[in-house]
Backbone as CSV, one residue per row, in Angstrom:
resi,resn,N_x,N_y,N_z,CA_x,CA_y,CA_z,C_x,C_y,C_z
1,GLU,24.784,9.500,-3.913,26.330,8.206,-4.030,27.560,8.842,-4.009
2,LYS,27.673,10.143,-4.520,29.217,11.000,-4.238,29.540,10.987,-2.916
3,LEU,28.740,11.121,-2.205,28.777,11.314,-0.874,29.157,9.954,0.042
4,ASN,28.786,9.375,-0.300,28.674,7.774,0.180,27.315,8.047,1.514
5,TYR,26.372,8.880,0.862,25.158,9.100,2.152,24.338,7.874,2.225
6,THR,24.233,7.161,3.044,23.853,5.760,2.698,21.945,5.720,2.911
7,LYS,22.124,6.680,4.221,20.591,7.347,4.346,19.906,7.899,3.038
8,GLY,20.534,8.863,2.538,20.246,10.086,1.412,19.647,8.390,0.362
9,ILE,20.696,7.804,0.081,20.607,6.962,-1.043,19.272,6.182,-0.951
10,ALA,19.065,5.372,0.630,17.745,4.644,0.904,16.850,5.704,0.716
11,SER,16.507,6.873,1.023,15.387,7.655,0.851,15.187,7.725,-0.659
12,ALA,15.936,7.817,-1.590,16.031,8.111,-2.740,15.250,6.841,-3.652
13,TYR,15.848,5.756,-3.233,15.320,4.478,-3.475,13.828,4.494,-3.476
14,LEU,13.477,4.929,-2.266,12.205,4.869,-1.625,11.520,5.415,-2.647
15,ARG,12.012,7.068,-2.860,11.065,8.335,-3.767,10.911,7.153,-5.424
16,LEU,11.888,6.484,-5.380,12.249,5.636,-6.827,11.317,4.900,-7.170
17,GLY,11.018,4.144,-5.714,9.960,2.986,-5.645,8.149,3.540,-5.164
18,GLN,8.137,4.653,-5.031,6.886,5.333,-4.989,6.364,5.983,-5.947
19,ALA,7.409,6.696,-6.833,7.273,6.947,-8.284,6.878,5.966,-9.286
20,TYR,7.471,4.642,-9.220,7.235,3.435,-10.257,5.781,2.983,-9.659
21,ASN,5.436,3.028,-8.412,4.065,2.400,-8.116,3.158,3.090,-8.492
22,ASN,3.097,4.704,-8.358,2.201,5.654,-9.137,1.977,5.562,-10.842
23,LEU,3.151,5.046,-11.219,2.761,4.839,-12.815,2.614,3.443,-13.203
24,GLY,2.463,2.681,-12.182,1.870,1.379,-12.305,3.100,-0.001,-12.305
25,ASP,4.154,0.544,-12.443,5.082,-0.391,-12.701,5.592,-1.040,-11.327
26,TYR,5.022,-1.901,-10.903,5.310,-2.680,-9.828,6.466,-3.387,-9.896
27,SER,7.153,-3.644,-11.034,8.335,-4.602,-11.075,9.557,-3.622,-10.993
28,GLU,9.563,-2.182,-11.415,10.660,-1.330,-11.189,10.528,-0.775,-9.688
29,SER,9.263,-0.573,-8.972,8.731,0.054,-7.823,9.696,-1.228,-6.839
30,GLN,9.445,-2.157,-6.998,9.626,-3.551,-5.966,11.349,-3.695,-5.792
31,ALA,11.903,-3.030,-7.440,13.361,-3.280,-7.266,14.064,-2.457,-6.715
32,ASN,13.252,-1.150,-6.780,13.957,-0.076,-5.800,14.058,0.024,-4.278
33,LEU,12.699,-0.852,-3.583,12.343,-0.593,-2.929,12.678,-1.429,-1.959
34,ASN,13.214,-2.589,-2.548,13.835,-3.661,-2.193,15.574,-3.455,-1.862
35,LYS,16.315,-2.635,-2.640,17.583,-1.894,-2.783,17.569,-0.714,-1.676
36,GLY,16.419,0.042,-1.448,16.984,0.715,-0.774,16.786,0.168,1.042
37,LEU,15.874,-0.782,1.094,15.086,-1.507,2.364,17.003,-2.288,2.629
38,SER,17.671,-2.839,1.676,18.744,-3.505,2.016,19.667,-2.749,2.274
39,ILE,19.636,-1.154,2.141,20.630,-0.109,2.783,20.339,0.287,3.605
40,SER,18.936,0.870,4.438,18.412,1.205,4.695,19.331,0.940,6.535
41,VAL,19.590,2.551,7.104,20.436,2.629,8.406,19.127,3.371,9.291
42,ASP,18.010,4.147,8.674,17.162,4.904,9.224,15.853,3.851,9.739
43,LYS,15.714,4.551,10.962,14.174,3.323,11.052,12.848,3.780,10.413
44,MET,13.047,5.376,10.163,11.526,5.867,9.950,12.022,5.559,7.942
45,THR,13.044,5.113,7.591,13.449,5.293,6.318,12.895,3.597,5.773
46,THR,13.366,3.021,6.739,13.091,1.591,6.618,11.710,1.311,6.874
47,ALA,11.129,1.632,7.679,9.584,1.802,8.173,8.658,2.011,6.765
48,LYS,9.254,3.472,6.135,8.335,3.639,5.218,8.420,2.641,4.058
49,THR,9.819,2.543,3.635,10.083,1.486,2.798,9.322,-0.064,2.849
50,ASN,8.745,-0.436,4.055,8.427,-2.007,4.168,7.115,-1.482,3.608
51,VAL,6.471,-0.315,4.509,4.930,0.024,4.298,4.651,-0.027,2.287
52,ASN,5.435,0.745,2.035,5.338,1.295,0.426,5.989,0.069,-0.112
53,ILE,6.378,-1.294,-0.050,6.799,-2.675,-0.298,5.326,-3.417,0.128
54,GLY,4.356,-3.215,0.930,3.401,-3.680,1.286,1.989,-3.024,0.069
55,ILE,2.156,-2.041,-0.091,1.532,-1.272,-1.182,1.302,-1.610,-2.193
56,ASN,2.599,-2.297,-2.647,2.699,-2.605,-3.975,1.857,-4.106,-4.049
57,HIS,2.433,-4.751,-2.970,1.756,-6.130,-2.945,0.049,-6.019,-2.817
58,TYR,-0.460,-5.149,-2.130,-1.700,-4.816,-2.208,-2.458,-4.224,-3.436
59,ASP,-1.555,-3.651,-4.040,-2.132,-3.504,-5.333,-2.072,-4.523,-6.358
60,MET,-1.511,-5.403,-6.395,-1.354,-6.735,-7.093,-1.886,-7.941,-6.546
61,SER,-2.840,-7.542,-5.613,-4.074,-8.253,-4.574,-3.313,-9.571,-3.919
62,ASN,-1.945,-9.546,-3.587,-0.978,-10.342,-2.947,-1.712,-9.828,-1.428
63,TYR,-2.435,-10.197,-0.967,-2.290,-10.062,0.304,-1.697,-10.590,1.417
64,PRO,-1.357,-11.879,1.364,-0.654,-12.078,2.412,0.767,-11.592,2.521
65,GLU,1.840,-11.390,1.725,2.959,-10.264,1.157,2.760,-9.243,2.144
66,ALA,1.336,-8.249,1.618,1.322,-6.854,2.001,1.396,-6.748,2.945
67,LEU,0.380,-8.466,4.119,0.377,-8.075,5.370,1.567,-8.224,6.242
68,LYS,2.500,-8.705,5.432,3.480,-9.565,6.127,4.621,-8.126,6.142
69,TYR,4.755,-6.781,5.429,5.432,-5.732,5.408,4.817,-4.980,5.865
70,TYR,3.183,-4.525,5.569,2.756,-3.833,6.454,3.052,-3.749,8.021
71,LEU,3.135,-4.993,8.554,3.606,-5.307,9.921,5.139,-5.538,10.085
72,ALA,5.334,-5.401,9.297,7.071,-5.038,9.515,7.556,-3.437,9.572
73,GLY,6.339,-2.563,8.777,6.921,-1.417,8.905,5.863,-0.405,10.485
74,LEU,4.678,-1.325,10.465,4.485,-1.102,11.892,5.064,-0.894,12.872
75,LYS,6.223,-2.266,12.859,6.724,-2.447,14.126,7.785,-1.345,14.255
76,ALA,8.287,-1.239,13.073,9.764,-0.046,12.802,9.191,1.087,13.440
77,PHE,7.751,1.203,12.727,7.224,3.266,13.378,6.989,2.861,14.739
78,GLU,6.591,2.111,15.382,6.402,1.554,17.099,7.993,1.709,17.860
79,GLU,8.794,1.721,16.785,10.210,1.536,17.356,10.666,2.854,17.197
80,ALA,10.192,3.903,16.185,10.554,5.236,16.157,9.725,6.418,16.610
81,GLY,8.567,5.460,17.450,7.687,6.628,18.105,6.775,7.417,17.135
82,ASP,6.508,6.955,15.560,5.569,7.660,15.129,4.416,7.055,14.555
83,LYS,3.565,7.660,16.014,2.252,7.374,16.332,1.177,7.844,15.076
84,ARG,1.356,8.908,14.125,0.489,9.214,13.442,0.769,8.263,12.236
85,ALA,1.818,7.825,11.826,2.199,6.560,11.184,2.147,5.337,11.272
86,MET,1.850,5.084,12.366,1.255,3.674,12.848,-0.459,3.554,12.469
87,GLY,-1.269,4.600,12.905,-2.362,4.948,12.680,-2.832,4.732,10.744
88,SER,-1.937,5.298,9.879,-2.062,4.855,8.653,-2.010,3.331,8.634
89,VAL,-1.278,2.680,8.836,-0.768,1.344,8.643,-1.753,0.456,9.001
90,TYR,-2.294,0.942,10.597,-3.492,0.037,11.230,-4.950,0.131,10.062
91,ASN,-4.521,1.515,9.429,-5.763,1.478,8.268,-5.705,0.932,6.985
92,ASN,-4.050,0.479,6.490,-3.927,-0.158,5.353,-3.849,-1.770,5.609
93,ILE,-3.745,-2.362,6.606,-4.174,-3.530,7.549,-5.901,-3.254,7.234
94,ALA,-6.170,-2.672,8.002,-8.069,-3.032,7.815,-8.033,-3.137,6.440
95,ASN,-7.775,-2.195,5.747,-8.410,-2.567,4.031,-8.152,-3.719,3.955
96,ILE,-6.549,-4.805,3.785,-6.705,-5.582,3.158,-7.602,-6.436,3.967
97,TYR,-8.007,-6.522,4.950,-8.826,-7.730,5.691,-10.220,-7.493,5.596
98,THR,-10.568,-6.343,4.706,-12.244,-5.643,4.334,-12.361,-6.817,3.073
99,ASP,-10.920,-6.351,2.356,-10.905,-6.978,0.906,-11.082,-8.753,0.654
100,MET,-10.536,-9.243,1.916,-10.348,-10.365,1.991,-11.799,-10.848,2.696
101,GLY,-12.683,-10.230,3.110,-14.325,-10.131,3.592,-14.087,-10.702,5.423
102,LYS,-12.806,-10.251,5.690,-12.697,-10.782,7.211,-13.135,-9.316,8.130
103,TYR,-13.940,-9.250,8.311,-14.606,-8.042,8.213,-14.384,-8.014,9.991
104,GLU,-14.675,-8.700,11.038,-14.034,-8.573,12.264,-12.886,-8.078,12.052
105,GLU,-11.718,-8.926,11.455,-10.265,-8.237,11.511,-10.309,-6.858,11.298
106,ALA,-10.833,-6.187,9.762,-11.131,-5.520,9.465,-11.487,-4.323,10.849
107,LEU,-12.111,-4.827,11.214,-12.700,-3.921,12.351,-11.979,-3.265,13.453
108,LYS,-11.541,-4.614,13.949,-10.290,-4.678,14.652,-8.973,-3.227,14.444
109,TYR,-8.752,-3.349,13.406,-7.536,-2.646,12.839,-8.198,-0.988,12.743
110,HIS,-9.440,-0.725,11.849,-10.086,0.639,11.684,-10.139,1.081,13.693
111,MET,-10.570,0.590,14.280,-10.650,0.691,15.555,-9.170,1.314,16.422
112,LEU,-8.290,0.663,15.870,-6.886,0.761,16.435,-6.254,1.989,15.713
113,ALA,-6.534,2.474,14.781,-6.589,3.363,13.701,-7.041,4.260,14.290
114,LYS,-8.283,4.302,14.443,-9.064,5.506,15.116,-8.628,6.209,16.460
115,LYS,-7.697,5.093,17.433,-7.894,5.415,18.511,-6.248,6.189,18.615
116,ILE,-5.682,6.029,17.894,-4.285,6.601,17.780,-4.490,7.760,17.287
117,ARG,-5.261,7.975,16.180,-5.593,9.197,15.853,-6.533,10.613,16.470
118,GLU,-7.367,9.583,17.129,-8.111,10.658,18.487,-6.577,11.447,19.228
119,ALA,-5.792,10.204,19.595,-4.868,10.670,20.867,-3.708,11.627,20.226
120,ASN,-3.771,11.389,19.034,-2.845,12.653,18.284,-3.639,13.923,17.697
121,ILE,-5.048,13.845,18.084,-5.867,15.274,17.553,-5.848,14.773,16.235
122,ASP,-5.794,14.130,15.466,-5.775,14.037,14.186,-7.451,13.916,12.984
123,LYS,-7.723,15.331,12.676,-9.260,15.199,12.602,-9.779,14.202,11.193
124,ARG,-8.466,14.823,10.506,-9.144,14.017,9.000,-8.642,12.290,9.495
125,GLY,-7.804,11.992,10.069,-7.334,10.716,9.841,-8.882,9.713,11.161
126,MET,-9.564,10.792,11.976,-10.567,10.457,12.811,-11.254,10.246,11.715
127,ALA,-11.738,11.079,11.065,-13.175,11.053,9.884,-13.020,9.765,9.229
128,THR,-11.734,9.805,8.413,-11.495,8.621,7.578,-11.581,7.344,8.675
129,SER,-11.268,7.108,9.611,-10.964,5.829,10.537,-12.748,5.960,10.368
130,SER,-13.559,6.910,11.168,-15.568,6.821,11.403,-15.908,6.328,9.916
131,LEU,-15.282,6.826,8.793,-16.099,6.530,7.598,-15.691,4.954,7.385
132,ASN,-14.939,4.363,7.137,-14.227,3.315,7.331,-14.909,2.172,7.982
133,ILE,-15.048,2.567,9.413,-15.930,1.276,10.358,-17.252,1.315,10.231
134,GLY,-17.980,2.683,9.547,-19.014,2.668,9.151,-19.234,1.885,7.741
135,ILE,-18.639,1.617,6.811,-18.637,0.979,5.834,-18.546,-0.946,6.350
136,ILE,-17.321,-0.708,6.805,-17.456,-2.438,7.712,-18.603,-2.908,7.962
137,TYR,-19.601,-1.932,9.142,-20.793,-2.597,9.733,-21.718,-1.900,8.797
138,PHE,-21.699,-1.590,7.800,-23.047,-1.368,6.400,-22.878,-2.830,5.694
139,TYR,-21.575,-3.184,5.539,-20.933,-4.814,5.002,-21.365,-5.945,5.754
140,GLN,-21.564,-5.487,7.187,-22.167,-6.746,8.122,-23.785,-6.356,8.255
141,GLY,-24.245,-5.504,7.753,-25.620,-5.051,7.686,-26.286,-4.776,9.176
142,ASN,-24.808,-3.888,9.882,-25.341,-3.130,11.091,-25.893,-1.764,10.826
143,TYR,-26.922,-1.482,10.271,-27.336,-0.299,9.613,-26.797,1.022,10.748
144,THR,-27.306,0.580,11.783,-27.330,1.392,12.759,-26.084,2.069,13.243
145,GLU,-25.345,1.025,13.776,-23.744,1.162,13.875,-22.994,1.921,12.775
146,ALA,-23.482,1.529,11.373,-22.809,2.243,10.167,-23.262,3.548,10.309
147,LEU,-24.788,3.778,10.274,-25.106,5.273,10.399,-24.356,6.191,11.658
148,LYS,-24.412,6.035,12.654,-23.595,6.851,13.532,-22.358,7.105,13.135
149,TYR,-21.811,5.932,12.735,-19.727,6.269,12.250,-20.320,7.442,11.221
150,TYR,-21.034,7.086,10.143,-20.860,7.685,9.242,-21.137,9.268,9.588
151,SER,-22.107,9.238,10.367,-22.645,10.864,11.082,-21.401,11.468,11.713
152,ASP,-20.506,10.614,12.628,-19.544,11.357,12.985,-18.405,11.350,11.710
153,ALA,-18.066,10.864,11.474,-17.449,11.129,9.920,-17.719,12.500,9.304
154,LEU,-19.226,12.596,9.084,-19.672,13.946,8.427,-19.255,14.885,9.340
155,LYS,-19.692,14.957,10.447,-19.363,16.242,11.184,-17.836,16.562,11.299
156,LEU,-16.955,15.289,11.503,-15.559,16.054,11.286,-15.110,16.535,10.111
157,TYR,-15.631,15.994,8.882,-15.430,17.045,7.552,-15.889,17.987,7.101
158,GLU,-16.993,18.584,8.194,-17.419,19.727,8.039,-16.876,20.619,9.269
159,GLU,-16.345,20.389,9.952,-15.386,20.713,10.826,-13.941,21.150,10.067
160,LEU,-13.572,20.433,9.073,-12.533,20.541,8.180,-12.765,21.032,7.213
161,GLY,-13.755,21.511,6.555,-14.819,22.301,5.420,-14.369,21.371,4.240
162,ASP,-14.048,19.732,4.093,-13.894,19.299,2.843,-14.671,18.543,2.416
163,VAL,-15.115,19.338,1.223,-16.529,19.442,0.665,-16.732,18.355,-0.057
164,ASN,-15.683,17.912,-0.646,-15.949,16.530,-1.213,-16.113,15.114,-0.396
165,GLU,-15.421,15.329,1.099,-15.557,14.071,1.723,-17.227,14.394,2.541
166,ILE,-17.430,15.135,2.682,-18.637,15.935,3.516,-20.028,15.199,2.124
167,ALA,-19.941,15.250,0.804,-20.889,15.018,-0.042,-20.353,13.173,0.303
168,LEU,-19.531,12.815,0.015,-19.125,11.224,0.275,-20.160,10.761,1.022
169,SER,-19.919,11.622,2.735,-20.428,10.889,3.927,-22.092,11.485,3.938
170,TYR,-22.501,12.344,3.203,-23.669,12.191,3.146,-24.703,10.979,1.750
171,ASN,-23.722,10.977,0.534,-23.790,9.524,-0.061,-24.137,7.925,0.586
172,HIS,-23.171,8.336,1.367,-22.865,6.457,2.496,-24.275,7.126,3.431
173,ILE,-24.271,8.145,4.054,-26.038,8.176,4.870,-27.173,7.689,4.181
174,GLY,-27.311,8.243,3.143,-28.366,7.863,1.904,-28.441,6.558,1.546
175,LEU,-27.446,6.225,1.487,-27.436,4.321,1.403,-28.101,3.857,2.278
176,ILE,-27.603,4.332,3.485,-28.118,3.409,4.818,-29.611,3.341,5.260
177,TYR,-30.138,5.027,4.580,-31.542,4.996,4.794,-32.445,4.300,3.568
178,LYS,-31.546,4.334,2.465,-32.487,3.426,1.344,-32.324,1.990,1.795
179,TYR,-31.426,1.421,2.324,-31.276,0.132,2.560,-32.783,-0.107,3.894
180,GLN,-33.138,1.146,4.346,-33.631,0.794,5.721,-34.963,1.147,5.244
181,GLN,-35.279,1.618,3.923,-36.515,1.972,3.115,-36.933,3.191,3.615
182,LYS,-36.196,3.741,4.516,-36.527,5.484,4.628,-36.157,6.342,3.355
183,TYR,-36.529,6.248,2.617,-36.584,6.888,1.314,-36.597,8.772,1.334
184,ASP,-37.784,8.917,2.334,-37.440,10.566,1.960,-36.279,11.199,2.998
185,GLU,-35.594,10.082,3.842,-34.452,10.545,4.300,-33.355,10.364,3.364
186,ALA,-33.080,9.221,2.435,-32.081,8.948,2.071,-31.983,9.922,0.766
187,LEU,-33.039,10.274,0.012,-33.548,11.376,-0.944,-32.823,12.701,-0.364
188,LYS,-33.134,13.075,0.854,-32.511,14.051,1.863,-31.143,14.246,1.395
189,ASN,-30.643,13.107,1.961,-29.363,13.343,1.743,-28.411,13.019,0.656
190,TYR,-28.973,12.195,-0.226,-28.380,12.683,-1.783,-28.521,13.802,-2.160
191,PHE,-29.692,14.563,-2.187,-29.786,16.162,-2.857,-28.553,17.064,-1.975
192,ALA,-28.655,16.805,-0.670,-27.607,17.463,-0.128,-25.743,17.349,-0.544
193,ALA,-25.762,15.725,-1.212,-24.351,15.468,-1.591,-24.354,16.247,-3.424
194,LEU,-25.938,15.978,-3.938,-25.687,16.462,-4.970,-25.315,18.163,-4.881
195,LYS,-26.011,18.963,-4.413,-25.920,20.395,-4.173,-24.439,20.414,-4.244
196,MET,-23.391,19.922,-2.983,-22.254,20.214,-2.904,-21.488,20.120,-4.343
197,GLN,-21.530,18.645,-4.490,-21.145,18.266,-5.906,-21.388,19.555,-6.999
198,GLU,-22.552,19.694,-6.878,-22.625,20.330,-8.162,-22.398,21.988,-8.308
199,GLU,-21.780,22.334,-7.054,-21.187,23.800,-6.457,-19.370,23.639,-6.811
200,ALA,-19.370,22.513,-6.389,-17.621,22.271,-6.525,-17.001,21.729,-7.946
201,GLY,-18.272,21.719,-8.797,-17.991,21.220,-10.276,-17.454,19.594,-10.134
202,ASP,-17.888,19.150,-9.492,-17.686,17.326,-9.230,-18.309,16.574,-10.151
203,LYS,-18.082,16.535,-11.631,-19.074,15.778,-12.384,-19.336,14.138,-12.273
204,GLU,-17.983,13.607,-11.338,-18.325,12.081,-11.082,-19.009,12.093,-9.648
205,GLY,-19.039,13.017,-8.975,-19.929,12.757,-7.936,-21.201,12.937,-7.788
206,VAL,-21.592,14.070,-9.013,-23.046,14.335,-9.251,-23.293,13.061,-10.043
207,ALA,-22.913,12.330,-10.858,-23.319,11.259,-11.820,-23.588,10.102,-10.764
208,ILE,-22.584,10.067,-9.466,-23.314,9.291,-8.266,-24.000,9.415,-7.451
209,SER,-24.168,10.416,-7.534,-25.648,11.183,-6.809,-27.000,11.019,-7.420
210,TRP,-26.752,11.074,-9.004,-27.833,11.036,-9.488,-28.384,9.795,-9.354
């Protein structure tokens, strides 16, 4: 403010908004984000601020407003050429449609996120998208496709060495086999998850696997 540095002020309001969101104080978060948005002269800051306002609305289950701001953020990221961020926003939009039970729309946006993440060779993003796509197919009762995408996610997480996500993938795969009444395969995957969770000291994960 002493420097009259508008870009910096808008960025600071963005950080304050994120901090208040993490504290669960959505009113203060919105106030700071709105102040930042009103003065932002930088496309990236504008995009991030819109997305964070969307996150606030999503956390408050205000889905129409969340979609509105996510789409505004998406447009700004497109203009700025930030494809990695676009993948994250597509994922956020898909999560809204998932919560609304609009699985075809959710699938559409998860596929868009996956495509962008593949183009960027973003393995973690690709794994997340594959897992989310598997979840949608599971909700739709399409266990064959769900298993395919869960397996893709597992392979990517193994390449990344992410123990927690590997265990989570095993649990998702186990659940598919359970619903297919392939109980030996279900147990095999649950025990694989359990072993990793015990080694990592993940008590909550251990409880879920048990």
